[in-house]
C-alpha positions in Angstrom: -8.3 -99.3 31.5 -7.1 -96.5 33.8 -6.9 -92.8 33.0 -4.6 -91.5 35.7 -6.0 -92.5 39.0 -9.4 -93.5 37.6 -10.5 -96.9 36.4 -13.0 -96.7 33.5 -16.1 -98.8 34.4 -16.6 -99.1 38.1 -17.9 -95.6 38.2 -18.7 -93.0 35.6 -15.7 -90.9 34.4 -17.0 -87.3 34.3 -15.0 -84.9 32.0 -15.4 -81.2 32.4 -14.7 -80.0 28.8 -13.3 -76.5 29.3 -12.2 -76.5 25.7 -11.9 -72.9 24.6 -14.2 -71.5 27.3 -11.2 -69.8 28.9 -11.5 -67.3 26.1 -7.7 -67.1 25.9 -7.5 -65.8 29.5 -5.0 -67.9 31.5 -6.3 -66.6 34.9 -9.8 -67.7 33.8 -8.5 -71.1 32.7 -7.2 -71.6 36.2 -10.5 -70.6 37.8 -12.3 -73.0 35.5 -9.9 -75.9 36.5 -10.5 -75.3 40.2 -14.3 -74.9 39.8 -14.6 -78.0 37.7 -12.6 -80.1 40.2 -14.6 -78.9 43.1 -17.8 -79.7 41.2 -16.7 -83.3 41.1 -15.1 -83.6 37.7 -13.0 -86.7 37.3 -11.0 -84.8 34.7 -10.7 -81.4 33.2 -10.0 -81.2 29.4 -8.8 -78.5 27.1 -8.1 -78.2 23.4 -4.4 -77.7 22.4 -3.2 -76.7 19.0 -0.9 -74.5 17.0 -3.2 -72.4 14.9 -1.1 -72.6 11.8 -1.2 -76.4 12.0 -5.0 -76.4 12.3 -6.5 -74.1 9.6 -5.5 -72.4 6.4 -4.8 -68.7 6.9 -7.4 -67.5 4.4 -10.4 -69.1 6.1 -12.8 -66.3 7.3 -13.7 -66.2 11.0 -17.1 -67.6 11.9 -19.9 -65.1 12.0 -20.2 -64.8 15.8 -16.6 -63.7 16.2 -16.1 -61.6 13.0 -16.4 -58.4 15.0 -13.1 -59.4 16.7 -11.3 -61.6 14.2 -10.9 -61.6 10.4 -9.8 -65.2 10.1 -10.1 -68.4 12.0 -6.4 -68.4 12.2 -6.5 -65.2 14.3 -9.3 -66.7 16.5 -7.4 -69.9 17.2 -4.2 -68.0 17.9 -6.0 -66.0 20.6 -6.8 -69.2 22.4 -3.2 -70.6 22.6 -1.2 -71.0 25.8 2.5 -71.4 26.3 3.9 -74.8 27.2 4.6 -73.7 30.8 1.1 -72.6 31.2 -0.3 -75.9 30.1 1.9 -77.7 32.6 0.7 -75.3 35.3 -2.9 -76.1 34.5 -2.1 -79.8 34.7 -0.4 -79.5 38.1 -3.3 -77.3 39.4 -5.9 -79.9 38.3 -4.0 -82.7 40.1 -3.7 -80.7 43.3 -7.5 -80.2 43.1 -8.1 -84.0 42.7 -8.9 -84.1 38.9 -7.0 -85.5 36.0 -5.9 -83.2 33.2 -5.7 -84.0 29.5 -6.5 -82.3 26.2 -7.5 -82.8 22.6 -4.2 -82.6 20.8 -4.9 -81.3 17.3 -1.3 -81.7 16.0 1.7 -83.8 16.7 3.7 -80.8 18.1 1.0 -80.1 20.6 1.0 -83.8 21.6 4.8 -83.7 22.1 4.4 -80.7 24.4 1.7 -82.3 26.4 3.1 -85.8 26.6 5.0 -85.5 29.9 1.9 -84.5 32.0 -1.2 -86.0 30.5 -2.5 -89.6 31.2 -4.6 -89.7 28.0 -5.5 -87.9 24.8 -8.8 -87.0 23.3 -9.2 -87.1 19.5 -11.9 -84.6 18.4 -14.7 -85.6 16.1 -13.2 -83.5 13.3 -10.0 -85.5 13.4 -11.6 -88.9 13.2 -10.3 -89.2 9.6 -6.9 -87.7 10.5 -5.0 -91.0 10.3 -1.5 -89.4 10.6 -2.5 -87.7 13.9 -4.2 -90.9 15.2 -1.1 -93.0 14.4 1.1 -90.4 16.1 -1.0 -90.5 19.3 -1.2 -94.4 19.3 2.6 -94.5 19.5 2.5 -92.7 22.8 0.9 -95.8 24.5 -1.7 -93.9 26.4 -5.5 -94.3 26.4 -7.3 -92.5 23.6 -10.8 -91.1 23.7 -12.2 -90.8 20.2 -15.3 -88.7 19.6 -17.5 -89.9 16.8 -19.6 -86.8 15.8 -20.4 -86.6 12.1 -19.0 -90.2 11.6 -20.6 -93.2 10.0 -20.0 -96.6 11.6 -17.7 -97.5 8.7 -15.7 -94.4 9.2 -15.4 -95.3 12.9 -14.2 -98.8 12.0 -11.6 -97.4 9.7 -10.4 -94.8 12.3 -9.9 -97.4 15.0 -7.9 -99.9 13.0 -4.7 -98.6 14.4 -5.8 -98.2 18.0 -5.5 -101.1 20.4 -8.9 -101.9 21.8 -7.7 -102.0 25.4 -6.7 -98.4 25.1 -9.8 -97.0 23.3 -12.9 -95.3 24.5 -15.5 -94.2 21.9 -17.7 -91.3 22.6 -21.1 -91.0 20.9 -21.5 -87.4 19.9 -23.8 -85.2 17.8 -21.9 -82.2 16.3 -24.6 -79.6 16.6 -24.0 -76.6 18.8 -26.3 -76.8 20.7 -27.8 -80.2 20.0 -31.7 -80.2 20.2 -32.6 -82.9 22.7 -34.6 -84.8 20.2 -31.5 -85.2 18.0 -29.3 -86.6 20.8 -29.9 -90.2 19.6 -28.7 -91.8 22.8 -29.5 -95.3 21.4 -26.2 -95.0 19.5 -24.5 -95.8 22.8 -25.6 -99.5 23.0 -25.2 -99.8 19.3 -21.6 -98.6 19.4 -20.9 -100.9 22.4 -22.3 -103.9 20.6 -20.6 -103.2 17.3 -17.1 -102.3 18.5 -16.8 -104.0 21.9 -15.0 -101.2 23.7 -16.1 -98.8 26.5 -18.5 -96.2 25.2 -19.1 -92.7 26.5 -21.1 -89.7 25.5 -19.9 -86.2 24.5 -22.8 -83.9 25.1 -23.8 -80.7 23.3 -27.4 -80.4 24.5 -28.7 -77.8 27.0 -29.0 -79.1 30.5 -28.0 -82.6 31.8 -31.0 -84.8 31.0 -29.3 -86.3 27.9 -26.2 -87.1 30.0 -28.2 -88.9 32.6 -30.0 -90.8 29.9 -26.6 -91.8 28.5 -25.5 -93.2 31.8 -28.7 -95.2 32.0 -27.9 -96.7 28.6 -24.4 -97.7 29.8 -22.1 -94.7 29.0 -19.0 -95.1 31.2 -17.6 -91.6 30.2 -19.6 -88.4 30.2 -18.0 -85.3 28.7 -19.9 -82.0 29.3 -18.7 -78.5 28.4 -18.0 -76.4 31.5 -18.2 -72.7 32.1 -18.5 -70.2 34.9 -21.1 -68.1 33.0 -23.2 -69.6 30.2 -24.5 -66.2 29.2 -21.3 -65.4 27.3 -21.9 -65.2 23.6 -18.6 -66.3 22.1 -17.6 -69.9 22.6 -19.5 -72.9 23.8 -20.8 -71.3 27.0 -24.5 -71.6 26.1 -24.4 -75.4 26.0 -22.0 -75.7 28.9 -22.8 -76.5 32.6 -22.0 -74.1 35.3 -20.5 -75.4 38.5 -23.8 -76.1 40.3 -25.2 -77.9 37.3 -22.1 -80.0 36.7 -22.1 -81.0 40.4 -25.7 -82.1 40.0 -24.7 -84.1 36.9 -22.0 -85.9 38.8 -24.2 -86.7 41.8 -27.3 -87.8 39.9 -25.2 -89.6 37.2 -23.4 -91.6 39.8 -26.8 -92.6 41.4 -28.2 -93.6 38.0 -25.2 -95.9 37.4 -25.6 -97.5 40.9 -29.3 -98.1 40.0 -28.4 -100.0 36.8 -27.4 -103.3 38.6 -26.7 -106.3 36.4 -28.1 -107.5 33.1 -31.0 -109.9 33.5 -33.6 -110.1 36.2 -31.9 -111.2 39.4 -33.9 -111.6 42.6 -33.0 -109.0 45.1 -36.1 -108.7 47.2 -34.9 -111.1 49.9 -37.7 -112.0 52.3 -40.1 -109.4 50.9 -41.7 -111.9 48.6 -43.4 -114.1 51.2 -45.4 -111.3 53.1 -46.3 -109.6 49.8 -47.5 -112.6 47.9 -50.6 -114.8 48.5 -51.5 -118.3 49.3 -54.6 -120.4 48.6 -56.6 -120.3 51.9 -59.6 -122.4 52.8 -62.8 -120.4 52.9 -64.4 -122.8 55.4 -63.7 -126.0 57.3 -62.9 -128.7 54.7 -62.9 -132.3 55.9 -60.6 -135.0 54.6 -61.9 -136.5 51.3 -63.2 -133.1 50.0 -62.7 -132.6 46.3 -61.6 -129.0 45.9 -63.5 -126.4 43.9 -62.8 -122.7 43.4 -65.3 -121.5 45.9 -63.5 -123.4 48.7 -60.3 -121.2 48.3 -59.4 -117.6 48.3 -55.9 -116.0 47.6 -54.7 -114.2 50.8 -51.4 -112.9 52.1 -48.8 -114.1 53.2 -47.4 -116.5 50.6 -46.5 -119.3 53.0 -48.8 -121.9 51.3 -49.7 -123.1 47.8 -49.4 -120.1 45.4 -52.5 -119.0 43.5 -50.5 -119.4 40.3 -51.0 -123.2 40.8 -54.8 -122.9 41.0 -55.4 -125.1 37.9 -53.5 -128.0 39.4 -55.3 -127.7 42.8 -58.9 -127.6 41.6 -60.2 -131.2 41.5 -57.6 -132.6 43.9 -58.8 -134.4 47.0 -57.8 -133.5 50.5 -56.0 -136.2 52.4 -56.4 -134.3 55.7 -58.9 -131.8 57.0 -58.2 -128.1 56.6 -59.8 -125.5 58.9 -61.3 -122.3 57.4 -58.7 -119.6 57.2 -55.8 -122.1 57.0 -53.5 -122.1 54.0 -53.5 -125.1 51.7 -50.2 -127.0 51.5 -49.0 -129.8 49.3 -49.2 -132.3 52.1 -53.0 -131.7 52.2 -53.5 -132.9 48.7 -53.8 -136.3 47.2 -51.3 -137.4 44.5 -54.1 -138.0 42.1 -54.3 -135.5 39.2 -57.3 -133.0 39.2 -60.5 -134.4 37.7 -61.3 -133.3 34.2 
């Protein structure tokens, strides 16, 4: 599966989730795009909605923004951009070398974005929004579905309409911020084994340790909130990565993926085994006809003779030729007769 210029799988797809961290300031949004791209983000992602299609008008604003807004509707309206501004952000991201896409929270927003996004994100809160999911499926683009707050059965129901070759599931814990001990990264291999699609991780913890752990467990997509200043109090800034931190995430996460190798225990040591391992070596001159006992042998490097792991089959065997002290024992030195009881 490709998202824009990126193939999902050969390398980790790192998403800088700008979300609403632009605070409704278009100039800041552009700064964030540039900074994220230059920090190594494969893609920058926003959240796109029409407030009246997202929340009822009478829902009070959350506590941390009530000094500025009376309702959630007012808060969400303050974060909207015009269609031309979204297009400008997408073009800026591409010039900087990153893909651009968004969480579309309604069909009208998806219509507006459709000409210039290579994929859509479906937020955790919309995992049960079947009309929206079906609308996005019809656009024949990859869908990244976040699974915060969802049970496996709810996930199974949500993806019934999504072709598996266009789906990425993100493990997510919808706590802001998420305590590190609640990240539950073992959900990543569980989701992969149960649903058989690429799995990623949408992170809400502080720092990047959980993201690196997710890569080690096989996450192919990492989404981390992004900001220029995590000391801001309104928005997701606290749990976001600043440019230097995001750059470190990309660099170290890429190294972790390279270190994974392949499933199993393939031999990759080359010629290192022979000099590092040991052989059974004669402790003194042993003439032909000698029946071997433990005191006649010592395991010494290198491993160019009989391995000490075969000691039980060597004790009691008779030498067919003499062996000098310090010489490794070899199969041609031994009789065919089995060791004596």
